[in-house]
N, C-alpha and C positions, 0 to 999 in steps of 0.2 A: 514367532509373532502369534499372539492369541487372537482367535476368531472373535469378532465383536458380536456374533450371533450365538455361538454355543460355548465360547471360552476355551475350546480345544486349542492346543498349541502346535498342531500338526497341519501344515499347509504346504502348498506348492506355488511357486511364482509362475504365472502364465505369460507375463509381459513386463519388461522394464524399459523405461525411456527417460531421457533427460527432460526436465521441465525448468521453467523460470530461468531461461537462458543458460542452462547447464549448471545452475546452482542447487538443483535438487534432482533426485531420482524418484520417479513415480513407478510403483510396482503394483501390478494387478495380481491378486492372489486368489486361490481357491482353497477353502477349508476341506481337508480330506475326510473330515468327520460328517459335516452337514452338507457339503458340496455347494455352499453359498460362496459368492465372490465378494471381495472387498478390496479397497485400494489403500496403500500406505505410501508415505513420502519420507525420503531421507534427506536431511539437510546437514551441512557442516555446522557444528555448534560453535557459536560465537559468544564472546563475553556479552552479558546483558547490557543493553543501552538504556540509559536513564534520561528522562526528559525533565528539564528544569522549567517549571511553570512560571508564569509572569509574577506570581506572588512569592516565588522562591522555593515552593515545595518541589520535591522530586518524586517522580513516579516512573514505574517501569514502562518502557516503550511498548505500545500495543499496536502491532501491525494492522490488526483488524479494525481498530478504531480509526486509524489513518485511512484505510481503504473505504470505510463507511463514510467518512467526511468527504472524500473526493468523489465517491459514487453519488452522494447526495447533491453535490454541485453539478454533476454530470447527468442528473436525472432528466430524462426525456431529451437528451442530446445524443448525437451520433458518436458516442464514445463507448467502445466495448469494454467489458470487464477485463479482457486480456490487456488492453491499453492501460487501464488503471493499475493492474498488477505489475505491468512492465515499469510504469512510472515509479511505483513504490520500490520495486527491486533496484532501480537505478539509484534512488535516494539512499537506500540501505547500503548499496555497494560503495557509494561516495563516502558515506560516514565510516564504513569499515576501512576503506582505503586510507582515510585520514586518521585512523586509529582513535576515533572518538568514542569515549565511554559515556560521555554526557553531552547533551545538546540542548540548547534553549529552545522552547516551543516556538519562539519567534523565528529562529533560524530554520527550523523544520518547516514552518509555514511558508517562509520565503523560498525555500527550495522547491516546495510544491508549486508555488505560483510561477517560478521561473520555467518550470516544465509545462505546466498547464496552459500557459499563454500560447504556446505553440501547438497545443492539441485542440483546444476549443476556447474561443474568446468569451463566450457566454458563461461557460463553466468557470473560467478564470475569474470573471467579475462576481459570480455567485460565491465562489470560495473566498475571494478577497473580502466580500461584504461581511461574511461571518467571521473570518479570521481576524480582520482588522476592526471589527465591531463598528461598522458604519452606523451612525446615529441619525443621519439626515440624508435627504435626497441630494443635497449639495455635495456630500462626501461621495455618493454614487457618481454624480456628474463629474467630479474631479478625476475619479478613477477612470471613467469612460474617456475623458479628454486625454488623459495620460496614455491610455491604450491606443487611442487614435493617432497620437503623435508617434508613439513607438512603432506601430504597425503601418503607419502611412495610410490609414483608412480615411 
């Protein structure tokens, strides 16, 4: 592994631990040349997932884009980054278990909503408003009423 600071490829592993519910290994390393420390992650390589957009275009799945969208909906809410990461990991596992190589953006959004509703209802409505492209306050009200019925609020 090349040091990101000095480019030397001689390092030692100081610590290894499982992360992302056992789907990755985090390694803390120290460069033997410059003595600086850095972290690496190991993942099982999977076939790339393609997202089918609403207009029919296909684009490569971008985990960070999904995390950013969920994080935006959870902004100033009591939802940790760890919870968001776990949500995304669960969705990725579901898709991998179903051997999906392509998924419609609509299906991906619905999977996020099914999980987000149990985590934070405000974040759920925020995500739904962007994902479903609410154009009026009436659409917001309909979603809130649906949420009230489902959650018995």
